Backbone as a printed PyTorch tensor [residue, N CA C, xyz], in Angstrom:
tensor([[[-20.9100,   1.3750,   3.2920],
         [-19.6350,   0.7960,   3.6600],
         [-18.5460,   1.8500,   3.4580]],

        [[-17.6510,   1.9130,   4.4090],
         [-16.5200,   2.8310,   4.3230],
         [-15.3310,   2.1140,   3.6880]],

        [[-14.7430,   2.7330,   2.6630],
         [-13.6020,   2.1650,   1.9600],
         [-12.5360,   3.2470,   1.8240]],

        [[-11.3170,   2.8860,   2.1430],
         [-10.1710,   3.7730,   1.9500],
         [ -9.1890,   3.0680,   1.0400]],

        [[ -8.6590,   3.7980,   0.0680],
         [ -7.6590,   3.2380,  -0.8320],
         [ -6.4060,   4.1030,  -0.7850]],

        [[ -5.2790,   3.4600,  -0.5500],
         [ -3.9790,   4.1090,  -0.6810],
         [ -3.6270,   3.9640,  -2.1490]],

        [[ -3.7160,   5.0630,  -2.8640],
         [ -3.8040,   5.0680,  -4.3190],
         [ -2.6390,   5.8100,  -4.9580]],

        [[ -2.1990,   5.2710,  -6.0880],
         [ -1.2250,   5.9400,  -6.9400],
         [ -1.8730,   6.0560,  -8.3080]],

        [[ -2.1620,   7.2810,  -8.7290],
         [ -2.8890,   7.4660,  -9.9890],
         [ -2.0400,   7.1920, -11.2270]],

        [[ -0.7940,   6.7950, -11.0500],
         [  0.0540,   6.3990, -12.1810],
         [  0.1650,   4.8790, -12.3000]],

        [[ -0.5120,   4.1700, -11.4250],
         [ -0.4460,   2.7090, -11.4010],
         [ -1.7300,   2.1330, -12.0020]],

        [[ -1.5860,   1.3180, -13.0270],
         [ -2.7740,   0.7560, -13.6810],
         [ -3.5610,  -0.1650, -12.7530]],

        [[ -2.8760,  -0.8990, -11.8900],
         [ -3.5990,  -1.7680, -10.9480],
         [ -4.3810,  -0.9290,  -9.9590]],

        [[ -3.7670,   0.1220,  -9.4520],
         [ -4.4540,   0.9990,  -8.5050],
         [ -5.6720,   1.6520,  -9.1650]],

        [[ -5.5260,   2.1020, -10.3960],
         [ -6.6530,   2.6780, -11.1250],
         [ -7.7630,   1.6570, -11.3460]],

        [[ -7.3920,   0.4200, -11.6640],
         [ -8.3840,  -0.6430, -11.8840],
         [ -9.1300,  -0.9680, -10.5910]],

        [[ -8.4120,  -1.0080,  -9.4750],
         [ -9.0560,  -1.2760,  -8.1820],
         [-10.0220,  -0.1470,  -7.8370]],

        [[ -9.6210,   1.0800,  -8.0750],
         [-10.5140,   2.2150,  -7.8410],
         [-11.7750,   2.0900,  -8.6950]],

        [[-11.6340,   1.6830,  -9.9480],
         [-12.7960,   1.4790, -10.8270],
         [-13.7150,   0.3960, -10.2810]],

        [[-13.1570,  -0.6990,  -9.7640],
         [-13.9700,  -1.7920,  -9.2040],
         [-14.7580,  -1.3010,  -7.9960]],

        [[-14.0920,  -0.5340,  -7.1320],
         [-14.7710,   0.0030,  -5.9440],
         [-15.9290,   0.9050,  -6.3660]],

        [[-15.6640,   1.7830,  -7.3110],
         [-16.7160,   2.7060,  -7.7720],
         [-17.8390,   1.9720,  -8.4950]],

        [[-17.5060,   0.9130,  -9.2270],
         [-18.5340,   0.1200,  -9.9130],
         [-19.4500,  -0.5740,  -8.9090]],

        [[-18.9480,  -0.7910,  -7.6910],
         [-19.7600,  -1.3850,  -6.6260],
         [-20.6370,  -0.3280,  -5.9470]],

        [[-20.5920,   0.9010,  -6.4530],
         [-21.4340,   1.9550,  -5.9140],
         [-20.8450,   2.6480,  -4.6940]],

        [[-19.5480,   2.5260,  -4.5070],
         [-18.8860,   3.1030,  -3.3360],
         [-17.9030,   4.1750,  -3.8000]],

        [[-17.9750,   5.3330,  -3.1660],
         [-16.9720,   6.3710,  -3.4170],
         [-15.9970,   6.3260,  -2.2330]],

        [[-14.7990,   5.8260,  -2.4730],
         [-13.8550,   5.6320,  -1.3640],
         [-13.1590,   6.9320,  -0.9530]],

        [[-12.5990,   6.8770,   0.2310],
         [-11.6480,   7.8980,   0.6520],
         [-10.3560,   7.5450,  -0.0760]],

        [[ -9.8120,   8.5020,  -0.8050],
         [ -8.6100,   8.2560,  -1.5930],
         [ -7.4290,   8.9560,  -0.9290]],

        [[ -6.4430,   8.1650,  -0.5560],
         [ -5.2160,   8.7090,   0.0060],
         [ -4.1420,   8.5850,  -1.0590]],

        [[ -3.7250,   9.7140,  -1.5840],
         [ -2.6690,   9.7230,  -2.5860],
         [ -1.3370,   9.6800,  -1.8370]],

        [[ -0.9320,   8.4750,  -1.5030],
         [  0.2120,   8.2860,  -0.6040],
         [  1.5360,   8.7440,  -1.2070]],

        [[  1.6040,   8.9120,  -2.5200],
         [  2.8310,   9.4370,  -3.1210],
         [  3.0020,  10.9190,  -2.7610]],

        [[  1.8910,  11.6260,  -2.5760],
         [  1.9300,  13.0370,  -2.1850],
         [  1.9380,  13.1910,  -0.6730]],

        [[  1.2000,  12.3170,  -0.0040],
         [  1.0730,  12.3740,   1.4530],
         [  1.2670,  10.9730,   2.0220]],

        [[  2.5240,  10.5790,   2.2580],
         [  2.7630,   9.2340,   2.8090],
         [  2.1320,   9.0980,   4.1960]],

        [[  1.7690,   7.8810,   4.5650],
         [  1.2190,   7.6850,   5.9130],
         [  2.2860,   7.9780,   6.9720]],

        [[  1.8310,   8.2460,   8.1720],
         [  2.7660,   8.4040,   9.2920],
         [  3.3730,   7.0460,   9.6230]],

        [[  4.4080,   7.0650,  10.4170],
         [  5.0270,   5.8090,  10.8460],
         [  3.9960,   4.9410,  11.5650]],

        [[  3.1980,   5.5620,  12.4380],
         [  2.1860,   4.8250,  13.1980],
         [  1.1140,   4.2490,  12.2810]],

        [[  0.6950,   5.0270,  11.2790],
         [ -0.3150,   4.5310,  10.3340],
         [  0.2390,   3.3670,   9.5200]],

        [[  1.5030,   3.4570,   9.1170],
         [  2.1120,   2.3610,   8.3590],
         [  2.1850,   1.1020,   9.2130]],

        [[  2.5720,   1.2640,  10.4750],
         [  2.5960,   0.1050,  11.3750],
         [  1.2090,  -0.5110,  11.5090]],

        [[  0.1840,   0.3200,  11.6430],
         [ -1.1910,  -0.1820,  11.7770],
         [ -1.6190,  -0.9430,  10.5250]],

        [[ -1.2760,  -0.4220,   9.3460],
         [ -1.6130,  -1.1250,   8.1040],
         [ -0.9030,  -2.4750,   8.0430]],

        [[  0.3740,  -2.4850,   8.3660],
         [  1.1380,  -3.7370,   8.3370],
         [  0.5620,  -4.7590,   9.3150]],

        [[  0.2160,  -4.3090,  10.5130],
         [ -0.3850,  -5.2170,  11.4980],
         [ -1.7180,  -5.7590,  10.9970]],

        [[ -2.5370,  -4.8880,  10.4270],
         [ -3.8540,  -5.3090,   9.9320],
         [ -3.7310,  -6.3140,   8.7930]],

        [[ -2.6570,  -6.1940,   7.9940],
         [ -2.4460,  -7.1150,   6.8750],
         [ -1.6060,  -8.3250,   7.2830]],

        [[ -1.1130,  -8.3090,   8.5220],
         [ -0.2260,  -9.3650,   9.0110],
         [  0.9730,  -9.5340,   8.0590]],

        [[  1.5890,  -8.3820,   7.7280],
         [  2.7270,  -8.3640,   6.8080],
         [  3.9340,  -7.7460,   7.4890]],

        [[  5.0870,  -8.1750,   7.0640],
         [  6.3100,  -7.5150,   7.4880],
         [  6.5540,  -6.3290,   6.5650]],

        [[  7.3200,  -5.3490,   7.0230],
         [  7.6540,  -4.2340,   6.1250],
         [  8.3490,  -4.7230,   4.8530]],

        [[  9.2240,  -5.6870,   4.9780],
         [  9.9490,  -6.1990,   3.8070],
         [  8.9840,  -6.7850,   2.7740]],

        [[  7.9040,  -7.4160,   3.2220],
         [  6.9280,  -8.0180,   2.3030],
         [  6.1420,  -6.9570,   1.5330]],

        [[  6.1200,  -5.7310,   2.0410],
         [  5.3680,  -4.6580,   1.3960],
         [  6.2350,  -3.8260,   0.4510]],

        [[  7.5140,  -4.1420,   0.3810],
         [  8.4430,  -3.3850,  -0.4630],
         [  8.2830,  -3.7100,  -1.9400]],

        [[  8.3670,  -2.6900,  -2.7580],
         [  8.4360,  -2.8540,  -4.2140],
         [  9.9150,  -2.9620,  -4.5670]],

        [[ 10.3490,  -4.1430,  -4.8890],
         [ 11.7730,  -4.4100,  -5.0830],
         [ 12.3030,  -3.9870,  -6.4460]],

        [[ 11.4360,  -3.5990,  -7.3490],
         [ 11.8920,  -3.1880,  -8.6820],
         [ 12.1120,  -1.6860,  -8.7970]],

        [[ 11.8720,  -0.9680,  -7.7370],
         [ 12.0960,   0.4790,  -7.7540],
         [ 13.5810,   0.7760,  -7.5870]],

        [[ 14.0420,   1.8410,  -8.2140],
         [ 15.4600,   2.2230,  -8.1230],
         [ 15.9110,   2.4140,  -6.6870]],

        [[ 15.0540,   3.0260,  -5.8810],
         [ 15.4110,   3.3070,  -4.4890],
         [ 15.6860,   2.0290,  -3.6960]],

        [[ 15.0820,   0.9270,  -4.0900],
         [ 15.2890,  -0.3360,  -3.3800],
         [ 16.7790,  -0.6940,  -3.3450]],

        [[ 17.4160,  -0.6480,  -4.4810],
         [ 18.8480,  -0.9840,  -4.5340],
         [ 19.7200,   0.1640,  -4.0520]],

        [[ 19.3550,   1.3940,  -4.4020],
         [ 20.2050,   2.5200,  -4.0040],
         [ 20.2370,   2.6970,  -2.4880]],

        [[ 19.1770,   2.2870,  -1.8130],
         [ 19.1290,   2.3590,  -0.3450],
         [ 19.5780,   1.0520,   0.3100]],

        [[ 20.0140,   0.1060,  -0.5140],
         [ 20.5170,  -1.1980,  -0.0330],
         [ 19.4660,  -1.9540,   0.7890]],

        [[ 18.2120,  -1.8430,   0.3350],
         [ 17.1350,  -2.5310,   1.0520],
         [ 17.1440,  -4.0330,   0.8070]],

        [[ 17.9820,  -4.4850,  -0.1060],
         [ 18.1680,  -5.9250,  -0.3050],
         [ 19.0400,  -6.5200,   0.7960]],

        [[ 19.6280,  -5.6870,   1.6400],
         [ 20.4390,  -6.1260,   2.7750],
         [ 19.5100,  -6.6850,   3.8540]],

        [[ 19.6100,  -7.9750,   4.1050],
         [ 18.7420,  -8.6310,   5.1000],
         [ 18.9760,  -8.1100,   6.5160]],

        [[ 20.0520,  -7.3710,   6.7160],
         [ 20.3400,  -6.7950,   8.0260],
         [ 19.5370,  -5.5400,   8.3340]],

        [[ 18.8500,  -5.0050,   7.3250],
         [ 18.0240,  -3.8220,   7.5600],
         [ 16.8860,  -4.1780,   8.5140]],

        [[ 16.6690,  -3.3100,   9.4910],
         [ 15.6070,  -3.5460,  10.4710],
         [ 14.2560,  -3.1310,   9.8950]],

        [[ 13.1960,  -3.5930,  10.5270],
         [ 11.8500,  -3.1770,  10.1230],
         [ 11.7330,  -1.6590,  10.1700]],

        [[ 12.2900,  -1.0490,  11.1960],
         [ 12.2290,   0.4150,  11.3380],
         [ 12.9210,   1.0870,  10.1470]],

        [[ 14.0910,   0.5900,   9.7620],
         [ 14.8090,   1.1650,   8.6250],
         [ 14.0130,   1.0140,   7.3310]],

        [[ 13.3680,  -0.1150,   7.1680],
         [ 12.5700,  -0.3420,   5.9620],
         [ 11.3620,   0.5900,   5.9380]],

        [[ 10.6730,   0.7060,   7.0540],
         [  9.5180,   1.6160,   7.1180],
         [  9.9660,   3.0450,   6.8670]],

        [[ 11.0470,   3.4620,   7.4870],
         [ 11.5500,   4.8260,   7.2680],
         [ 11.8550,   5.0610,   5.7880]],

        [[ 12.4440,   4.0610,   5.1310],
         [ 12.7500,   4.1820,   3.6970],
         [ 11.4650,   4.2900,   2.8800]],

        [[ 10.4510,   3.4880,   3.2070],
         [  9.1850,   3.5430,   2.4750],
         [  8.5040,   4.8930,   2.6440]],

        [[  8.5800,   5.4630,   3.8250],
         [  7.9270,   6.7510,   4.0600],
         [  8.6820,   7.8930,   3.3880]],

        [[ 10.0000,   7.7750,   3.3130],
         [ 10.8050,   8.7900,   2.6280],
         [ 10.7230,   8.6390,   1.1090]],

        [[ 10.4770,   7.4220,   0.6530],
         [ 10.3890,   7.0970,  -0.7800],
         [  9.1250,   6.2690,  -0.9930]],

        [[  7.9450,   6.9060,  -0.9950],
         [  6.6850,   6.1570,  -1.0330],
         [  6.5040,   5.2710,  -2.2590]],

        [[  7.3000,   5.4860,  -3.3090],
         [  7.2230,   4.5840,  -4.4600],
         [  7.6110,   3.1560,  -4.0820]],

        [[  8.2460,   2.9920,  -2.9310],
         [  8.6390,   1.6630,  -2.4580],
         [  7.4800,   0.8760,  -1.8450]],

        [[  6.3560,   1.5410,  -1.5980],
         [  5.2030,   0.8830,  -0.9620],
         [  4.3790,   0.1700,  -2.0350]],

        [[  4.1690,  -1.1330,  -1.8490],
         [  3.3210,  -1.8900,  -2.7830],
         [  1.9170,  -1.3300,  -2.7230]],

        [[  1.2300,  -1.3410,  -3.8460],
         [ -0.0800,  -0.7280,  -3.9470],
         [ -0.9870,  -1.5340,  -4.8520]],

        [[ -2.2680,  -1.2210,  -4.7610],
         [ -2.9430,  -0.3560,  -3.8140],
         [ -3.2880,  -1.1070,  -2.5310]],

        [[ -3.3350,  -0.3780,  -1.4480],
         [ -3.7960,  -0.9320,  -0.1700],
         [ -5.2260,  -0.4480,   0.0180]],

        [[ -6.1240,  -1.3870,   0.3130],
         [ -7.5350,  -1.0410,   0.5100],
         [ -7.9340,  -1.4360,   1.9300]],

        [[ -8.6510,  -0.5230,   2.5820],
         [ -9.0950,  -0.7130,   3.9620],
         [-10.6210,  -0.6490,   3.9890]],

        [[-11.2560,  -1.7050,   4.5260],
         [-12.7080,  -1.7050,   4.7540],
         [-12.9670,  -2.3770,   6.1020]],

        [[-14.2450,  -2.4350,   6.4760],
         [-14.6100,  -3.1430,   7.7110],
         [-14.2790,  -4.6290,   7.6140]],

        [[-14.1710,  -5.1450,   6.4060],
         [-13.8900,  -6.5660,   6.1970],
         [-12.4030,  -6.9040,   6.2520]],

        [[-11.5470,  -5.8760,   6.2650],
         [-10.1230,  -6.1410,   6.3480],
         [ -9.2810,  -5.1280,   5.5930]],

        [[ -8.0030,  -5.4490,   5.5310],
         [ -7.0180,  -4.6010,   4.8480],
         [ -6.1720,  -5.5090,   3.9820]],

        [[ -6.0140,  -5.1350,   2.7160],
         [ -5.2360,  -5.9660,   1.7800],
         [ -4.5070,  -5.1040,   0.7700]],

        [[ -3.3660,  -5.6330,   0.3260],
         [ -2.7610,  -5.1280,  -0.8890],
         [ -3.5410,  -5.8180,  -2.0040]],

        [[ -4.1660,  -5.0600,  -2.8480],
         [ -5.0660,  -5.6300,  -3.8550],
         [ -4.3430,  -5.8730,  -5.1750]],

        [[ -3.4730,  -6.8460,  -5.1440],
         [ -2.7580,  -7.3800,  -6.3040],
         [ -2.9630,  -8.8770,  -6.2670]],

        [[ -3.5820,  -9.4610,  -7.1900],
         [ -4.1910,  -8.8530,  -8.3730],
         [ -5.4110,  -7.9960,  -7.9910]],

        [[ -5.8720,  -7.2260,  -8.9240],
         [ -6.9480,  -6.2660,  -8.6710],
         [ -8.2180,  -6.9190,  -8.1430]],

        [[ -8.4520,  -8.1740,  -8.4850],
         [ -9.6790,  -8.8550,  -8.0580],
         [ -9.7100,  -9.1190,  -6.5360]],

        [[ -8.5760,  -8.9790,  -5.8620],
         [ -8.5700,  -9.1600,  -4.4050],
         [ -9.4860,  -8.1710,  -3.7060]],

        [[ -9.7220,  -7.0120,  -4.3360],
         [-10.5660,  -6.0000,  -3.7070],
         [-11.9900,  -6.5150,  -3.5210]],

        [[-12.4330,  -7.4210,  -4.3290],
         [-13.8100,  -7.9480,  -4.2360],
         [-14.0410,  -8.6060,  -2.8810]],

        [[-13.0320,  -9.2340,  -2.3160],
         [-13.1380,  -9.8730,  -1.0010],
         [-13.4220,  -8.8460,   0.0990]],

        [[-13.0780,  -7.5810,  -0.1430],
         [-13.2350,  -6.5440,   0.8640],
         [-14.5260,  -5.7470,   0.7300]],

        [[-15.2500,  -5.9710,  -0.3700],
         [-16.4640,  -5.1720,  -0.6130],
         [-17.7250,  -5.9090,  -0.2020]]])
């Protein structure tokens, strides 16, 4: 099975999800999105696959959320995606991609549905 994880190695949930994947005997493709954010097209594809709006994928407790005025409901999806790509800490994590689907794996046990 092919598994890709959009991973932040400073996030305990992301680390726990990676451990669950590896415990299942799978070595995933690891995308360290904080170092290499996805392209705009890749982000759109992930959002479509998860049936999520960009706003639903935002981490609202990050400093950039308020400093970029992302709490403004007038911000367009494009503006939100651009902000997430410029400030990848705004992207909720971890995102896991398998043949069974794409999910933000919070809580960490959500990854089991994809394995």
